[in-house]
C-alpha atoms as one frame of an Amber mdcrd trajectory, in Angstrom:
protein
   0.000   0.000   0.000   2.758   2.425   0.991   4.734   1.450  -2.100   1.742
   2.125  -4.369   1.141   5.514  -2.760   4.821   6.346  -3.191   4.726   5.351
  -6.857   1.605   7.455  -7.486   3.178  10.435  -5.710   6.374  10.063  -7.736
   4.378   9.833 -10.978   2.410  12.955 -10.032   5.505  15.003  -9.173   7.621
  13.737 -12.094   5.318  12.319 -14.816   6.928   9.724 -17.057   8.470  11.202
 -20.178  11.277  10.332 -22.567  12.686  13.794 -21.873  13.216  12.968 -18.198
  16.506  11.248 -18.999  17.796  14.521 -20.479  17.593  16.263 -17.098  20.986
  16.046 -15.422  21.626  15.400 -11.723  22.831  18.997 -11.395  19.538  20.271
 -12.818  17.525  18.007 -10.482  19.531  19.265  -7.502  18.952  22.872  -8.528
  15.228  22.181  -8.937  14.937  20.639  -5.468  16.892  23.464  -3.829  14.811
  26.080  -5.648  11.551  24.431  -4.525  12.666  24.252  -0.888  13.991  27.832
  -0.939  10.657  29.054  -2.298   8.737  27.121   0.368  11.048  28.452   3.095
  10.466  32.006   1.870   6.687  31.470   2.010   6.942  30.065   5.561   9.004
  33.021   6.793   7.181  35.801   4.935   3.593  34.609   5.459   3.889  32.880
   8.834   7.245  33.979  10.296   7.772  30.390  11.426  10.108  27.577  10.437
   7.498  25.082  11.681   5.199  26.229   8.894   7.735  24.694   6.518   6.461
  21.222   7.471   2.844  22.160   6.801   3.868  23.673   3.464   5.604  20.503
   2.239   2.855  19.899  -0.394   3.617  23.385  -1.760   7.254  22.342  -2.149
   6.193  19.288  -4.177   3.918  21.424  -6.366   6.698  23.958  -6.920   9.091
  21.182  -7.923   6.488  19.719 -10.273   6.082  23.131 -11.873   9.860  23.368
 -12.304   9.926  19.855 -13.745   7.225  20.666 -16.324   8.960  23.890 -17.380
  12.278  22.071 -17.723  10.712  19.391 -19.923   9.160  22.111 -22.099  12.607
  23.677 -22.543  14.061  20.293 -23.533  11.275  19.779 -26.080  11.763  23.271
 -27.495  15.494  22.706 -27.937  14.857  19.381 -29.628  12.502  21.029 -32.128
  15.308  23.371 -33.177  17.767  20.482 -33.345  15.381  18.384 -35.427  14.848
  21.263 -37.840  18.601  21.502 -38.429  18.770  17.708 -38.669  16.168  17.579
 -41.453  17.736  20.513 -43.323  21.116  18.773 -43.172  19.618  15.505 -44.462
  18.031  17.411 -47.347  21.327  19.140 -48.203  23.245  15.843 -48.105  20.728
  14.078 -50.354  20.799  16.946 -52.850  24.538  16.335 -53.415  24.078  12.613
 -54.042  24.105  10.810 -50.672  21.627   8.022 -50.074  19.051   8.610 -47.343
  20.807   6.312 -44.881  24.224   7.904 -45.434  22.679  11.383 -45.368  21.245
  10.664 -41.907  24.540   9.379 -40.519  26.532  12.233 -42.054  24.057  14.728
 -40.596  25.110  13.611 -37.126  28.731  14.538 -37.836  27.771  17.925 -39.256
  25.456  18.760 -36.364  28.367  18.172 -33.973  29.627  21.570 -35.164  26.385
  23.228 -34.002  25.501  21.435 -30.771  27.334  19.932 -27.828  27.365  16.153
 -27.526  24.725  15.781 -24.741  22.108  17.269 -27.119  19.123  14.939 -27.524
  19.372  14.810 -31.327  22.668  12.917 -31.072  20.987  10.233 -28.958  18.316
   9.785 -31.628  20.873   9.710 -34.468  22.910   7.136 -32.546  19.833   4.933
 -32.097  19.010   5.206 -35.814  22.620   4.319 -36.660  22.495   1.152 -34.515
  19.183   0.172 -36.102  20.626   0.588 -39.595  23.558  -1.641 -38.624  20.986
  -4.288 -37.639  19.389  -3.939 -41.102  16.251  -2.372 -39.671  14.509  -0.262
 -42.368  15.019   3.458 -41.921  11.243   3.980 -42.105  10.828   1.902 -38.973
  13.706   3.761 -37.287  11.976   7.108 -37.815   8.635   5.689 -36.698  10.219
   4.500 -33.445  11.846   7.902 -33.063   8.401   9.487 -33.223   7.047   6.954
 -30.696   9.826   7.922 -28.278   9.637  11.694 -28.667   5.935  12.161 -29.490
   7.001  15.334 -31.292   4.575  16.701 -33.876   7.272  17.683 -36.388   8.907
  14.263 -36.155   5.498  12.686 -36.780   4.764  14.891 -39.798   8.197  14.259
 -41.307   7.944  10.513 -40.706   4.459  10.260 -42.220   5.425  12.153 -45.386
   8.742  10.372 -45.682   7.288   6.866 -45.248   4.459   7.590 -47.706   6.886
   8.969 -50.296   9.250   6.021 -50.000   6.475   3.445 -50.300   4.866   5.199
 -53.286   8.191   5.549 -55.109   8.058   9.343 -55.404  10.959  11.768 -55.831
  12.377  11.340 -52.339  14.959  14.119 -52.663  12.385  16.722 -53.742   9.848
  15.591 -51.151  12.319  15.699 -48.246  13.540  19.091 -49.445   9.946  20.416
 -49.388   9.252  18.890 -45.967  12.470  20.342 -44.531  11.575  23.846 -45.708
   8.064  23.546 -44.243   9.482  22.414 -40.884  12.031  25.238 -40.989   9.361
  27.880 -41.673   7.119  26.545 -38.909   9.992  26.494 -36.425  10.924  30.081
 -37.333   7.335  31.192 -36.690   7.303  29.320 -33.368  10.525  31.061 -32.346
   9.065  34.467 -33.180   5.966  33.764 -31.085   8.113  32.522 -28.185  10.170
  35.720 -28.377   6.995  37.806 -28.089   5.714  35.724 -25.166   9.057  35.734
 -23.340   8.602  39.400 -22.368   5.215  38.655 -20.791   6.620  35.610 -19.013
   9.413  37.751 -17.560   6.856  40.296 -16.341   4.857  37.482 -14.751   7.961
  36.114 -13.009   8.719  39.560 -11.571   5.108  39.957 -10.408   5.367  36.662
  -8.493   8.129  38.122  -6.345   6.452  41.465  -5.577   4.323  40.183  -2.625
   7.455  38.790  -0.967   9.226  42.118  -1.450   6.347  44.181  -0.061   5.721
  41.998   3.015   9.450  41.600   3.645  10.000  45.349   3.375   7.200  46.069
   5.861   8.513  43.460   8.311  12.046  44.883   8.192  11.165  48.595   8.138
   8.189  48.505  10.529   8.565  45.346  12.688   5.489  46.013  14.810   3.188
  47.122  12.003   1.904  43.665  11.083   2.877  41.839  14.274  -0.804  41.105
  14.955  -0.861  38.776  11.936   1.687  36.365  13.430   1.574  34.004  16.396
  -2.204  33.801  16.705  -4.989  31.805  15.085  -6.820  34.740  13.504  -3.670
  36.200  11.952  -2.620  32.780  10.651  -6.046  32.382   9.040  -5.806  35.798
   7.347  -2.314  35.061   5.995  -3.455  31.625   4.804  -6.285  33.255   2.836
  -3.813  35.753   1.356  -1.481  32.886   0.433  -4.359  30.994  -1.205  -5.269
  34.064  -3.277  -1.613  34.529  -4.230  -1.199  30.894  -5.328  -4.485  31.034
  -7.269  -3.263  34.127  -9.101  -0.010  32.331  -9.956  -1.938  29.325 -11.263
  -4.172  31.506 -13.477  -1.199  33.523 -14.681   0.704  30.349 -15.551  -2.221
  29.104 -17.622  -2.424  32.415 -19.474   1.295  32.663 -20.282   1.810  28.956
 -20.975   0.609  29.008 -24.580   1.568  26.008 -26.696   3.007  27.056 -30.026
């Protein structure tokens, strides 16, 4: 029973995803420390008590889950850019006479000039290379790549590529067209993300303003809000304020978290 509850809690905090393996131990450590620091700040600012930290443990888990989701989104976004360059490189290699299989393998070497080795695209290229060595058709390799990543652009490319290869069409021209479509879509997505990034920064700053205001009052005028701490009524008022604050953060996150 305890084991099942633990597994469900772990799944809730860190949902299963192929991108989870891309998060390093250093990033996990930073995420945990950030979540606990945020919870500690809430306990001190809203309750002026370290004991409140225990009661706010669920908030720490929620904060870490939020960090985890945002980190996965960043990994996915980076992979989209990497895949765009991957497809463009394949198209360029095929246009100069390489077969599809050799174009894919050569693309990995050329992308090493653009990205560092831990980049996710190199993992996928390595898997495809091993599958080709085992005489697994490249169509199946790309299909399995889509099953792992569940990325829309990978799915679109794979569908068009598999259809073109089975129908005997001009593979070079088709891949060239697909690569340009993916490139244009990725450029548009980047432009939209750039526009939204300013609003997300404003939202992040707004999240810290209540801490600044309450902290400033507590330091500058220690007795001004003393009545709100150390008694049941004051704790209830601060809990309501905290609930309103967290609700505002949740609504703001939904507004700014627009999928492109």
